[in-house]
C-alpha positions as CSV (number, residue, x, y, z in Angstrom):
1,X,130.8,164.6,238.6
2,X,128.4,167.5,237.4
3,X,127.0,167.5,233.8
4,X,129.0,169.1,231.5
5,X,129.6,169.8,227.9
6,X,133.0,169.3,226.7
7,X,134.1,166.8,229.7
8,X,133.2,163.3,231.0
9,X,134.7,161.2,233.8
10,X,136.5,158.4,232.6
11,X,134.1,156.1,234.3
12,X,131.3,157.6,232.2
13,X,133.0,156.9,228.8
14,X,132.0,154.2,226.5
15,X,134.0,151.9,224.2
16,X,132.1,152.9,221.4
17,X,133.0,156.7,221.5
18,X,136.1,156.6,219.7
19,X,135.3,159.4,218.0
20,X,134.7,161.7,220.7
21,X,137.3,160.5,223.2
22,X,139.8,158.5,221.1
23,X,141.5,155.3,221.3
24,X,143.3,155.7,224.7
25,X,140.6,157.4,226.6
26,X,137.7,154.9,225.4
27,X,140.3,152.1,226.8
28,X,140.7,153.9,230.1
29,X,137.0,154.3,230.6
30,X,136.2,150.8,229.9
31,X,139.0,149.8,232.1
32,X,137.6,152.0,234.9
33,X,134.1,150.8,234.3
34,X,135.6,146.9,234.8
35,X,138.4,147.9,237.4
36,X,136.3,146.2,240.2
37,X,135.2,142.9,238.5
38,X,138.8,142.6,237.1
39,X,140.7,143.1,240.6
40,X,142.4,146.2,239.2
41,X,143.2,149.8,240.4
42,X,142.8,152.6,237.9
43,X,143.6,156.0,238.7
44,X,140.4,158.2,238.3
45,X,140.5,161.2,235.8
46,X,138.3,162.9,233.1
47,X,138.5,163.4,229.6
48,X,137.7,166.4,227.0
49,X,136.1,165.4,224.2
50,X,136.8,166.2,220.8
51,X,134.2,168.5,220.8
52,X,136.3,170.6,223.0
53,X,139.4,170.8,220.7
54,X,136.7,171.2,217.5
55,X,135.1,174.3,219.7
56,X,138.7,175.9,220.2
57,X,139.4,175.9,216.3
58,X,136.2,177.0,215.1
59,X,135.4,179.9,217.8
60,X,138.9,181.1,216.5
61,X,138.4,180.5,212.8
62,X,141.2,178.5,212.6
63,X,140.3,175.4,210.5
64,X,141.0,176.7,207.3
65,X,144.4,178.5,208.2
66,X,145.5,174.7,209.5
67,X,144.0,172.9,206.6
68,X,146.2,175.3,204.0
69,X,149.5,174.7,206.4
70,X,148.5,170.9,206.6
71,X,148.2,171.0,202.7
72,X,151.9,172.9,202.5
73,X,153.4,170.5,204.7
74,X,152.5,167.4,202.7
75,X,153.5,169.3,199.4
76,X,157.0,169.8,201.5
77,X,157.0,166.2,202.6
78,X,156.3,164.7,199.1
79,X,159.2,166.6,197.8
80,X,161.3,165.4,200.0
81,X,162.1,168.7,202.1
82,X,164.5,169.4,204.7
83,X,163.3,168.2,208.2
84,X,163.9,171.9,209.2
85,X,161.4,173.0,206.7
86,X,158.8,170.2,207.7
87,X,159.4,171.6,211.2
88,X,158.9,175.2,210.6
89,X,155.2,174.7,209.0
90,X,154.4,172.4,212.0
91,X,155.7,174.9,214.6
92,X,153.3,177.6,212.8
93,X,150.0,175.2,213.3
94,X,151.1,174.4,216.7
95,X,151.6,178.3,217.5
96,X,148.0,179.4,216.1
97,X,146.5,176.6,218.6
98,X,148.4,177.7,221.6
99,X,148.1,181.4,221.0
100,X,144.4,181.2,220.7
101,X,142.9,181.6,224.4
102,X,140.2,178.9,225.7
103,X,136.6,179.9,225.7
104,X,135.2,180.7,229.2
105,X,133.1,177.8,229.0
106,X,135.9,175.1,228.4
107,X,138.0,177.2,230.8
108,X,135.2,176.7,233.7
109,X,134.4,173.2,233.1
110,X,138.0,172.1,233.1
111,X,138.5,174.1,236.4
112,X,135.4,172.6,238.0
113,X,136.5,169.1,237.0
114,X,140.0,169.4,238.2
115,X,138.7,170.9,241.8
116,X,136.3,168.0,242.0
117,X,139.1,165.5,241.0
118,X,140.9,167.0,243.5
119,X,138.4,167.0,246.3
120,X,137.8,163.3,245.7
121,X,141.3,162.3,246.4
122,X,141.3,164.5,249.5
123,X,144.2,167.0,248.0
124,X,144.1,170.8,247.2
125,X,145.6,170.7,243.9
126,X,146.0,167.0,242.7
127,X,149.1,165.9,241.0
128,X,147.9,164.8,237.2
129,X,148.9,163.6,234.2
130,X,147.3,165.3,230.8
131,X,147.6,162.8,227.9
132,X,147.0,163.0,224.3
133,X,143.9,160.4,222.9
134,X,143.8,161.2,219.2
135,X,141.0,159.5,217.2
136,X,143.5,158.2,215.2
137,X,145.8,156.8,218.1
138,X,145.8,153.5,219.6
139,X,143.0,151.9,217.8
140,X,143.4,148.2,217.0
141,X,144.4,148.6,213.5
142,X,146.9,151.8,214.2
143,X,149.4,153.0,216.8
144,X,152.6,154.9,216.9
145,X,155.0,155.8,219.6
146,X,155.0,159.4,220.5
147,X,152.6,160.8,217.9
148,X,151.2,163.6,220.3
149,X,152.7,164.8,223.4
150,X,152.1,163.8,227.1
151,X,152.9,165.8,230.6
152,X,153.5,164.4,233.5
153,X,153.1,166.1,237.2
154,X,151.2,168.8,236.7
155,X,149.7,170.7,239.3
156,X,147.2,173.6,239.5
157,X,144.4,174.6,237.1
158,X,146.4,177.2,235.3
159,X,149.2,174.6,234.4
160,X,146.5,172.0,233.6
161,X,144.8,174.4,231.1
162,X,148.4,174.9,229.4
163,X,149.1,171.3,229.6
164,X,145.5,170.7,227.9
165,X,146.3,173.3,224.8
166,X,149.4,172.0,224.3
167,X,148.4,168.5,223.8
168,X,145.9,169.6,221.3
169,X,148.5,171.6,219.6
170,X,150.5,168.5,219.5
171,X,148.2,166.8,217.3
172,X,150.4,168.6,214.6
173,X,153.8,167.8,215.4
174,X,156.1,166.8,212.5
175,X,155.9,163.1,213.0
176,X,152.0,163.0,213.2
177,X,151.6,164.9,210.5
178,X,154.1,162.6,208.5
179,X,152.4,159.5,209.8
180,X,148.8,160.6,208.9
181,X,149.9,161.1,205.7
182,X,151.9,157.9,205.3
183,X,149.0,156.1,206.6
184,X,146.6,157.7,204.2
185,X,144.4,159.7,207.1
186,X,142.3,162.3,205.5
187,X,143.2,165.3,207.8
188,X,139.3,166.5,208.1
189,X,138.7,163.2,210.1
190,X,141.4,163.8,212.7
191,X,140.7,165.2,216.2
192,X,142.0,165.0,219.6
193,X,140.6,164.1,222.9
194,X,142.9,164.9,226.2
195,X,142.9,163.0,229.6
196,X,143.2,164.4,232.6
197,X,144.2,161.7,235.2
198,X,145.4,161.3,238.8
199,X,149.3,160.9,238.8
200,X,150.4,157.9,240.6
201,X,153.6,158.9,242.5
202,X,155.2,155.4,240.9
203,X,158.1,154.0,243.0
204,X,158.5,151.8,240.1
205,X,156.5,151.7,236.9
206,X,156.9,149.9,233.5
207,X,154.7,147.6,230.6
208,X,153.1,144.6,230.5
209,X,152.7,142.8,226.9
210,X,150.5,139.8,226.7
211,X,152.2,138.0,224.1
212,X,155.9,138.0,222.4
213,X,155.7,141.3,220.3
214,X,158.5,139.8,217.9
215,X,157.5,136.2,217.0
216,X,153.3,136.6,218.1
217,X,154.1,133.6,220.6
218,X,150.9,134.1,222.5
219,X,151.5,132.0,225.4
220,X,153.3,134.5,227.9
221,X,153.3,137.6,229.6
222,X,156.3,140.2,229.3
223,X,157.1,142.4,231.9
224,X,159.3,145.5,231.5
225,X,160.1,147.5,235.2
226,X,162.2,150.1,236.0
227,X,162.1,152.6,239.0
228,X,160.6,156.1,239.4
229,X,158.2,157.1,236.6
230,X,157.8,155.5,233.4
231,X,159.1,158.3,230.9
232,X,162.7,157.1,230.8
233,X,161.8,153.6,229.7
234,X,159.4,154.9,227.1
235,X,162.2,157.1,225.6
236,X,165.0,154.5,225.9
237,X,167.5,156.5,227.7
238,X,167.3,153.4,230.5
239,X,167.0,149.5,229.8
240,X,164.6,148.0,232.2
241,X,164.6,144.7,233.9
242,X,162.4,142.2,232.0
243,X,160.1,139.0,233.0
244,X,158.7,136.5,231.2
245,X,155.5,134.3,232.7
246,X,154.2,131.2,231.2
247,X,150.5,131.8,231.1
248,X,148.9,128.3,231.1
249,X,150.9,127.0,234.3
250,X,150.6,130.4,235.8
251,X,146.5,129.9,235.5
252,X,147.1,126.3,237.4
253,X,148.9,128.3,240.5
254,X,152.4,127.8,239.5
255,X,155.1,130.4,240.1
256,X,156.2,130.3,236.2
257,X,158.7,133.0,235.8
258,X,160.7,131.3,232.8
259,X,162.7,134.2,232.3
260,X,164.2,137.3,234.0
261,X,166.9,140.0,232.9
262,X,168.8,142.5,234.4
263,X,168.6,146.1,233.1
264,X,170.8,149.0,234.0
265,X,168.1,151.5,235.2
266,X,170.6,154.0,235.4
267,X,168.2,156.8,236.0
268,X,165.0,157.6,237.3
269,X,162.3,160.0,237.3
270,X,160.9,161.1,240.5
271,X,157.2,161.7,241.5
272,X,158.2,165.5,241.2
273,X,159.4,165.3,237.7
274,X,163.3,165.4,238.3
275,X,165.6,163.2,236.8
276,X,168.1,161.5,239.0
277,X,171.0,158.9,239.0
278,X,169.6,155.1,240.6
279,X,171.4,154.0,243.2
280,X,173.8,151.3,242.9
281,X,172.3,148.8,245.3
282,X,168.8,149.6,243.4
283,X,170.7,148.9,239.9
284,X,172.0,145.9,240.9
285,X,169.0,144.0,241.8
286,X,166.0,143.4,240.3
287,X,162.9,146.2,240.7
288,X,160.6,143.4,241.2
289,X,159.9,140.6,243.8
290,X,158.1,137.7,242.8
291,X,154.8,138.6,244.4
292,X,154.4,141.9,242.4
293,X,155.6,139.7,239.4
294,X,152.9,137.5,239.7
295,X,150.6,140.3,240.5
296,X,151.4,142.0,237.2
297,X,151.0,138.7,235.3
298,X,147.8,138.7,236.8
299,X,146.6,142.0,235.5
300,X,148.3,141.4,232.5
301,X,145.7,137.9,231.8
302,X,142.7,139.7,233.2
303,X,143.0,142.6,230.7
304,X,143.6,140.2,227.8
305,X,140.7,138.3,228.3
306,X,138.5,141.3,228.6
307,X,139.7,142.8,225.2
308,X,139.7,139.4,223.8
309,X,143.1,140.1,222.0
310,X,146.9,140.7,222.7
311,X,147.4,144.2,225.0
312,X,150.1,146.7,225.7
313,X,149.7,148.0,229.1
314,X,151.4,150.4,231.2
315,X,151.4,150.3,235.2
316,X,152.7,152.0,238.2
317,X,153.6,150.9,241.5
318,X,152.8,153.1,244.5
319,X,155.3,152.6,247.2
320,X,152.9,154.2,250.1
321,X,149.8,152.8,249.5
322,X,151.7,149.5,248.3
323,X,148.9,149.5,245.5
324,X,149.3,148.4,241.9
325,X,147.6,150.8,239.5
326,X,146.9,150.2,235.6
327,X,147.2,153.6,233.8
328,X,146.8,152.5,230.2
329,X,145.9,149.7,228.0
330,X,145.8,149.1,224.4
331,X,145.7,146.6,221.7
332,X,149.0,145.7,220.4
333,X,148.9,146.5,216.6
334,X,152.0,145.7,215.1
335,X,152.4,142.1,215.8
336,X,153.4,138.9,213.5
337,X,151.8,135.8,213.4
338,X,154.3,132.8,214.6
339,X,154.6,131.8,210.9
340,X,155.5,134.7,209.7
341,X,158.1,135.3,211.7
342,X,159.5,132.2,211.3
343,X,159.4,132.5,207.6
344,X,160.8,135.7,207.6
345,X,163.8,134.9,209.8
346,X,164.7,132.2,207.1
347,X,164.5,134.4,204.4
348,X,167.6,136.2,204.8
349,X,171.0,135.3,203.9
350,X,172.0,131.7,205.6
351,X,175.5,131.6,204.1
352,X,176.5,135.0,205.5
353,X,175.5,133.9,209.3
354,X,177.4,130.8,208.9
355,X,180.4,132.9,208.3
356,X,180.4,135.2,211.2
357,X,181.8,134.8,214.3
358,X,182.4,136.6,217.4
359,X,179.8,139.6,217.4
360,X,180.8,143.3,217.5
361,X,177.6,144.0,220.2
362,X,174.6,142.2,221.3
363,X,171.6,143.5,222.2
364,X,167.5,142.5,222.3
365,X,166.1,141.8,219.1
366,X,163.1,143.6,217.7
367,X,161.8,141.5,214.7
368,X,163.3,138.6,213.4
369,X,165.0,139.8,210.3
370,X,168.8,139.9,209.2
371,X,170.0,142.9,207.2
372,X,173.2,143.9,206.1
373,X,174.2,147.7,204.8
374,X,176.7,150.3,205.8
375,X,176.9,151.5,209.4
376,X,176.1,155.3,210.3
377,X,176.9,156.7,213.4
378,X,174.3,159.2,214.0
379,X,174.1,161.5,217.2
380,X,171.7,164.3,216.6
381,X,169.3,165.1,213.6
382,X,171.8,167.9,212.7
383,X,174.5,165.5,211.8
384,X,172.1,163.4,209.6
385,X,172.8,164.6,206.2
386,X,175.4,161.9,205.2
387,X,172.4,159.0,205.9
388,X,171.6,157.3,203.0
389,X,168.6,155.1,202.1
390,X,169.3,151.4,203.6
391,X,172.3,152.4,205.8
392,X,172.2,150.7,209.6
393,X,171.4,153.6,211.9
394,X,174.0,153.5,214.8
395,X,172.6,155.9,218.0
396,X,172.5,156.2,221.6
397,X,168.7,156.5,221.6
398,X,166.0,158.0,219.3
399,X,162.8,160.1,219.8
400,X,159.6,160.8,217.6
401,X,161.2,163.5,215.8
402,X,163.7,160.7,214.6
403,X,160.8,159.0,212.3
404,X,162.0,160.6,208.9
405,X,165.6,158.9,209.5
406,X,164.3,155.7,210.9
407,X,162.3,154.9,207.6
408,X,165.2,155.5,205.8
409,X,167.3,153.0,207.8
410,X,168.1,149.1,206.8
411,X,168.1,148.3,210.6
412,X,168.5,150.6,214.0
413,X,170.7,149.6,216.9
414,X,170.8,151.6,219.9
415,X,172.8,151.8,223.1
416,X,170.2,152.1,225.6
417,X,166.7,150.7,225.8
418,X,164.3,148.1,226.1
419,X,161.7,146.5,224.0
420,X,159.0,149.2,224.8
421,X,161.6,152.0,224.4
422,X,160.5,154.3,221.4
423,X,163.2,152.9,219.1
424,X,161.6,149.2,219.4
425,X,157.9,150.5,219.0
426,X,158.8,152.1,216.0
427,X,161.2,149.8,214.3
428,X,158.5,147.2,215.1
429,X,155.5,149.1,213.5
430,X,157.8,150.2,210.4
431,X,158.8,146.3,209.8
432,X,162.6,147.3,210.5
433,X,164.7,145.2,212.2
434,X,166.4,146.8,215.6
435,X,168.8,145.7,218.2
436,X,168.4,148.0,221.5
437,X,170.0,148.2,224.5
438,X,173.3,147.3,223.4
439,X,175.2,149.7,225.6
440,X,178.2,149.9,223.2
441,X,177.3,150.2,219.7
442,X,178.2,153.8,219.0
443,X,181.9,153.3,220.6
444,X,182.2,149.9,219.0
445,X,181.1,150.1,215.6
446,X,182.7,152.6,213.2
447,X,180.7,154.8,210.6
448,X,181.3,153.3,207.2
449,X,182.0,149.8,208.1
450,X,179.6,147.1,206.8
451,X,177.9,145.1,208.9
452,X,175.1,142.7,209.5
453,X,172.3,143.2,212.1
454,X,171.3,139.9,213.1
455,X,167.6,139.7,214.7
456,X,166.6,136.0,213.5
457,X,167.9,134.1,216.5
458,X,165.5,134.8,218.9
459,X,165.5,137.8,221.5
460,X,169.1,138.1,221.9
461,X,170.7,139.5,218.6
462,X,173.9,140.4,217.6
463,X,175.9,142.8,214.9
464,X,179.0,141.3,213.1
465,X,181.2,142.5,210.8
466,X,180.2,141.7,207.2
467,X,181.4,141.6,203.7
468,X,179.1,142.5,200.6
469,X,180.5,139.7,198.8
470,X,179.0,137.0,201.3
471,X,175.3,138.3,200.7
472,X,172.7,136.1,199.0
473,X,168.9,136.0,198.3
474,X,166.5,133.9,199.6
475,X,163.1,133.8,198.1
476,X,160.5,133.8,200.7
477,X,158.2,130.9,201.3
478,X,154.5,131.3,201.5
479,X,153.1,127.9,201.7
480,X,151.6,127.0,205.1
481,X,153.5,124.5,207.2
482,X,151.9,120.9,207.5
483,X,151.8,118.7,210.0
484,X,153.9,115.9,210.3
485,X,153.1,112.7,212.2
486,X,155.8,111.5,214.5
487,X,158.2,114.3,213.7
488,X,160.0,116.3,217.0
489,X,162.5,119.4,216.9
490,X,165.7,119.3,218.0
491,X,166.5,122.6,219.7
492,X,169.5,124.2,221.7
493,X,168.8,127.8,222.0
494,X,165.7,129.0,224.3
495,X,165.8,132.5,223.1
496,X,164.6,130.9,219.7
497,X,161.9,128.6,221.3
498,X,159.1,131.1,221.0
499,X,159.5,131.5,217.3
500,X,159.9,127.8,216.7
501,X,156.9,126.8,218.9
502,X,154.8,127.2,215.6
503,X,156.4,124.3,214.0
504,X,153.9,121.4,213.5
505,X,156.1,118.7,215.6
506,X,154.5,116.6,218.3
507,X,157.4,117.5,220.8
508,X,161.0,118.7,221.1
509,X,163.1,115.2,221.0
510,X,166.3,116.9,222.0
511,X,166.6,119.8,224.0
512,X,170.5,120.6,224.6
513,X,171.3,122.5,227.8
514,X,175.2,123.2,226.6
515,X,173.6,126.2,224.7
516,X,172.4,127.5,228.1
517,X,175.5,126.3,229.8
518,X,177.9,128.1,227.3
519,X,176.4,130.9,225.9
520,X,174.0,132.1,229.1
521,X,176.1,131.2,231.7
522,X,179.6,130.7,230.7
523,X,181.0,129.4,233.9
524,X,181.9,125.8,234.7
525,X,179.6,124.6,237.3
526,X,182.5,123.1,239.1
527,X,183.7,126.6,239.8
528,X,180.5,127.6,241.2
529,X,180.6,124.4,243.7
530,X,184.3,124.9,244.7
531,X,185.6,128.2,244.5
532,X,188.6,127.9,246.7
533,X,190.6,126.1,243.8
534,X,190.3,129.1,241.6
535,X,192.7,131.9,241.5
536,X,191.3,135.6,242.6
537,X,191.2,137.1,239.1
538,X,188.7,134.1,238.2
539,X,186.9,134.3,241.6
540,X,186.3,138.0,240.7
541,X,184.9,137.6,237.1
542,X,182.5,134.9,238.2
543,X,180.9,137.0,241.2
544,X,180.7,139.9,239.0
545,X,179.0,137.8,236.4
546,X,176.5,136.2,239.2
547,X,175.8,140.0,240.1
548,X,175.4,141.5,237.0
549,X,172.4,139.0,236.4
550,X,170.7,139.8,239.9
551,X,172.0,136.3,241.8
552,X,174.0,136.8,245.2
553,X,175.7,133.5,244.2
554,X,177.1,131.5,241.5
555,X,175.6,128.4,242.3
556,X,172.4,130.3,242.4
557,X,173.2,131.9,239.2
558,X,174.0,128.8,237.5
559,X,171.1,126.9,238.8
560,X,168.4,130.1,238.2
561,X,169.9,130.8,234.6
562,X,169.7,126.8,233.7
563,X,166.4,126.5,235.0
564,X,165.0,129.5,233.1
565,X,166.6,128.5,229.9
566,X,164.9,125.1,230.3
567,X,161.6,126.5,231.3
568,X,161.4,128.9,228.5
569,X,161.6,125.5,225.9
570,X,159.1,123.4,227.7
571,X,156.6,126.8,228.1
572,X,157.2,127.4,224.2
573,X,155.9,123.9,223.7
574,X,154.1,123.1,226.2
575,X,151.8,120.9,226.9
576,X,153.9,118.6,224.4
577,X,156.7,116.6,225.4
578,X,160.1,118.2,225.7
579,X,162.9,115.6,226.4
580,X,166.1,117.6,228.3
581,X,169.5,115.8,227.7
582,X,171.7,116.6,230.5
583,X,175.0,118.3,229.6
584,X,177.2,116.5,227.4
585,X,180.4,118.9,226.8
586,X,183.4,116.7,226.7
587,X,186.6,117.8,228.7
588,X,188.0,120.1,225.8
589,X,184.9,122.1,225.5
590,X,184.4,122.5,229.3
591,X,187.9,123.8,229.6
592,X,186.6,126.8,227.7
593,X,184.2,127.8,230.2
594,X,185.3,130.4,232.9
595,X,187.1,128.9,235.6
596,X,187.3,125.3,233.7
597,X,191.0,124.8,233.2
598,X,191.0,124.5,236.9
599,X,188.9,121.1,237.0
600,X,189.2,119.6,233.4
601,X,191.7,116.6,232.8
602,X,193.5,116.9,229.5
603,X,192.3,113.9,227.2
604,X,193.8,112.6,224.1
605,X,190.3,111.9,222.8
606,X,187.5,113.9,224.4
607,X,184.9,112.1,222.5
608,X,185.9,108.8,224.2
609,X,186.8,110.2,227.4
610,X,185.0,111.7,230.6
611,X,181.5,112.4,229.1
612,X,177.9,111.5,229.8
613,X,177.1,109.1,232.5
614,X,180.5,108.6,233.1
615,X,181.2,112.1,234.0
616,X,178.1,112.9,236.2
617,X,179.0,109.8,238.5
618,X,182.7,110.9,238.7
619,X,183.9,112.8,241.8
620,X,185.4,115.3,239.5
621,X,182.0,116.4,238.4
622,X,179.5,114.7,241.1
623,X,178.8,118.1,242.5
624,X,178.0,120.0,239.4
625,X,175.6,117.1,238.1
626,X,173.9,118.4,241.6
627,X,173.4,121.8,240.2
628,X,171.9,120.6,236.9
629,X,169.5,118.4,238.6
630,X,168.6,121.4,240.7
631,X,167.7,123.7,237.5
632,X,165.9,120.6,236.0
633,X,163.9,120.1,239.7
634,X,163.3,124.0,239.6
635,X,162.2,124.1,236.0
636,X,159.5,121.5,236.5
637,X,158.5,123.0,239.8
638,X,157.4,125.9,237.5
639,X,154.5,123.4,236.2
640,X,156.5,122.0,233.5
641,X,155.5,118.4,233.8
642,X,156.0,118.0,230.2
643,X,159.8,117.9,230.8
644,X,161.6,114.3,230.4
645,X,164.9,113.6,231.7
646,X,167.5,112.1,228.9
647,X,171.0,110.8,230.0
648,X,173.8,110.5,227.2
649,X,176.5,107.8,226.6
650,X,175.8,105.4,229.1
651,X,178.5,102.7,228.8
652,X,177.3,100.0,230.9
653,X,174.2,98.8,232.8
654,X,176.2,99.7,236.2
655,X,176.2,103.4,235.0
656,X,173.0,103.4,234.0
657,X,172.0,102.2,237.8
658,X,174.5,104.7,239.5
659,X,173.0,107.3,237.6
660,X,169.5,106.7,237.7
661,X,170.3,106.2,241.6
662,X,172.1,110.1,241.6
663,X,168.6,111.4,240.0
664,X,166.5,110.1,242.8
665,X,168.8,111.5,245.1
666,X,168.6,114.8,243.8
667,X,164.9,115.0,243.8
668,X,164.0,113.8,240.2
669,X,162.7,110.4,241.1
670,X,161.4,108.3,237.9
671,X,157.3,108.3,238.2
672,X,154.1,108.1,235.8
673,X,154.9,112.1,235.8
674,X,158.5,112.0,235.2
675,X,159.9,109.5,232.5
676,X,163.6,108.7,232.2
677,X,165.0,108.6,228.4
678,X,168.6,106.8,227.4
679,X,170.4,107.7,224.6
680,X,171.1,104.6,222.3
681,X,174.8,105.9,220.9
682,X,177.0,102.9,221.5
683,X,177.5,99.3,220.4
684,X,177.3,98.5,224.4
685,X,173.4,99.8,224.3
686,X,172.2,97.6,221.6
687,X,174.0,94.3,222.5
688,X,172.5,94.9,226.1
689,X,169.2,96.5,225.1
690,X,167.2,94.2,227.2
691,X,169.1,94.9,230.5
692,X,168.6,98.6,229.9
693,X,165.0,98.7,229.5
694,X,163.6,98.4,233.2
695,X,165.9,101.5,234.0
696,X,164.2,103.9,231.4
697,X,160.9,104.5,229.8
698,X,162.4,105.1,226.3
699,X,165.1,105.1,224.2
700,X,166.6,107.9,221.6
701,X,169.5,106.7,219.1
702,X,172.2,109.0,218.9
703,X,173.5,108.1,215.0
704,X,176.6,110.6,215.5
705,X,177.9,108.4,218.2
706,X,176.7,105.4,216.9
707,X,178.4,105.9,213.5
708,X,181.6,106.7,215.1
709,X,181.8,103.7,217.5
710,X,180.2,101.4,214.9
711,X,182.7,102.2,211.9
712,X,185.8,103.1,214.4
713,X,185.9,106.5,212.9
714,X,186.5,109.9,214.7
715,X,183.3,112.3,213.6
716,X,185.8,115.1,214.3
717,X,188.7,113.9,212.0
718,X,188.8,115.8,208.5
719,X,190.9,112.9,207.1
720,X,188.3,110.6,207.6
721,X,185.1,112.4,206.9
722,X,184.5,110.6,203.9
723,X,183.9,107.4,205.8
724,X,181.8,109.0,208.5
725,X,178.3,108.1,206.8
726,X,175.1,106.9,208.8
727,X,173.9,105.2,205.4
728,X,176.4,102.6,205.6
729,X,174.8,98.9,206.0
730,X,177.0,98.2,209.4
731,X,175.1,101.6,211.0
732,X,172.0,101.0,209.4
733,X,172.3,97.4,211.0
734,X,173.1,98.6,214.4
735,X,170.2,101.2,214.1
736,X,167.7,98.8,212.7
737,X,168.3,96.1,215.9
738,X,167.9,99.1,218.5
739,X,164.5,99.6,217.0
740,X,163.6,95.9,216.9
741,X,164.5,95.6,220.4
742,X,162.8,98.2,221.7
743,X,159.6,97.4,219.8
744,X,160.0,94.0,221.4
745,X,160.4,95.3,224.7
746,X,157.4,97.8,224.5
747,X,159.4,100.9,224.8
748,X,159.4,104.0,222.6
749,X,162.5,104.7,220.5
750,X,163.3,107.8,218.5
751,X,166.4,109.0,216.8
752,X,167.8,112.6,217.6
753,X,171.2,112.3,216.0
754,X,171.9,114.2,212.8
755,X,171.4,111.4,210.1
756,X,167.5,112.3,209.4
757,X,168.5,115.7,209.3
758,X,171.1,115.4,206.8
759,X,169.9,112.3,204.7
760,X,166.1,112.7,204.4
761,X,166.2,109.5,202.2
762,X,166.9,107.5,205.9
763,X,163.5,108.9,207.3
764,X,161.3,106.6,205.0
765,X,163.5,103.5,206.2
766,X,163.4,104.4,209.5
767,X,159.8,104.5,209.8
768,X,159.5,101.1,208.0
769,X,161.8,99.8,210.6
770,X,159.0,101.2,213.5
771,X,161.1,103.8,214.7
772,X,158.6,106.1,217.0
773,X,159.7,109.3,215.9
774,X,162.3,111.3,214.3
775,X,163.5,114.5,215.9
776,X,164.8,117.0,213.1
777,X,166.7,120.2,213.6
778,X,165.0,123.4,212.5
779,X,166.2,123.7,209.1
780,X,165.8,120.3,208.0
781,X,162.3,120.6,209.4
């Protein structure tokens, strides 16, 4: 590109030139220079420096006019003037900028730069994206979604010039003026650069986050994807597909896709800028294949390593050239530390949550708070006068103009959107919990209802009916977490694993897969194995659920979902060991799953019935156990060799032989890289301890069942509850013997039952007996 006064090609912009080209364009310049070394494709382009903007204002003597109007805006904003009054002042400033003609010199430079960009791309009038890059935008300490305007699919010099001027004027949108006032940015230091970049005719597009934005967990790459251009994804008008890739095992060569979620992807923007419905066949399948996911994950890792900090990246895929392009990259600013998010999740009303049952709606959590308040459904800013400070804002989606309303909200709930939509980005920066992509919040939640928005339980949050009488205040803990020797964690929900990974534990002593089966799958595994035994309606329900999650068959859905849930736990604590227990539902609990009534027997006492090893080896469940094994095998194939397998409720040594033989037949052979753990929870386990030892690498005491069977007390009986106590001499004698026998046979032995969580005074006694570790629930820890 020839020498210009106001314009520089992206490849010639230096990282330290933020005052000249803003955060966005300096970042693009750095990416363009390093693209070859990082094996990235970056669309070519040029940028107008802040000198072009300043020259435009000074040549028409607009500076003082704008300064006076900005002062007037701030006075009105400070006095809580109406949004209409603020917009009126903002419009006057923008009109001044847009009405003034560009200088002949600037017009000539843009014309030449645009024609040169067209020639190098072998096109007469290249289609470009015209984007703002303000000097207070996309910086390491400041980022706000939609401050300034961008214009896509622009072609022809005159249209490019018009878009550039509109970009400059958008420095004074209402939202941008408010943002700078709130963040105490002096207006005299504010300027804008404008980037002109070749538009990629995207067949699909999306974002990459190089950490979990809600918890600060650094171990994953999060990819969002939808069809067409990315405008609808950013606006929150669609819910994209989402994929999580574990960095460390990915770097070792594994296909470490630990989560994939199907979005609605209802609409797409074509390369010509038209909004059209997405075909049903595209909506019901994932928008990326595994090869594309790997390429995006590698791009995210490379860019993060280059910038040495978590990054927010935008990408586009050109179907014709089959090339992946990175179109933007910026540091993630509004991100908590893992311990901050963990403490925050525990500072809100715990008693309220225990009383909550079925949620009204669920969606993707933004933040980790739990907030209660009065619901207000707002469909337009024109009907927002009834909204009060602290109300819960319920709407279909938000735009940047909604900032004043969002700032007043206690929480935000939207029908559409994903973690990269405007509502999510704004809520994250403001520290307001949000639930996005709920689909039906505006229909199912009533204005005036008192509700609780719970974002404290991981990536999936919920809205519940609530009561003002149940609210409590919990003081925030600020003490740093201590490291505890031989303390492990008991966990059930994969969605909380990223957050809990910051706990100072040595591993996971018990990962319950029942939560994954019950909440994320919801289908009885035998219904997946033997659909011919189901009625037509149940078959249809199962088939629909599998398709909605992007699977062709119920078996694939069960295996894939269970494997990804297990993998998320294993990834979060990697390389620390994670002991995964095979399912330990009882028959009455299995019957609650879809299709369960066709396969489960009616038992008088399910706690003493078909469960554990007896279930796995019984023909009533053996085919389903193969699915569980397949899921564990799939999770380990992602590189998670930190997974250990645990068998519950093994009544006899013969059962132990039978179930370990099944594990071998199903591709999970015991070795130095795959340990078998047995739960010690029956008196027969203690009595015959030495006979079990050759078949297992370690043991874990299940104090709940061991107490029940030692004392002969039904642990589910309210009448006998006072008798159920792990601290009785008889139970402690049984636990002590198990520890003694384990030490004698040189086997590790832990405890994963509820006893040490409920009774901290037992902990010192357990360690005096020689226990290897204790596994505690998160709240007890």
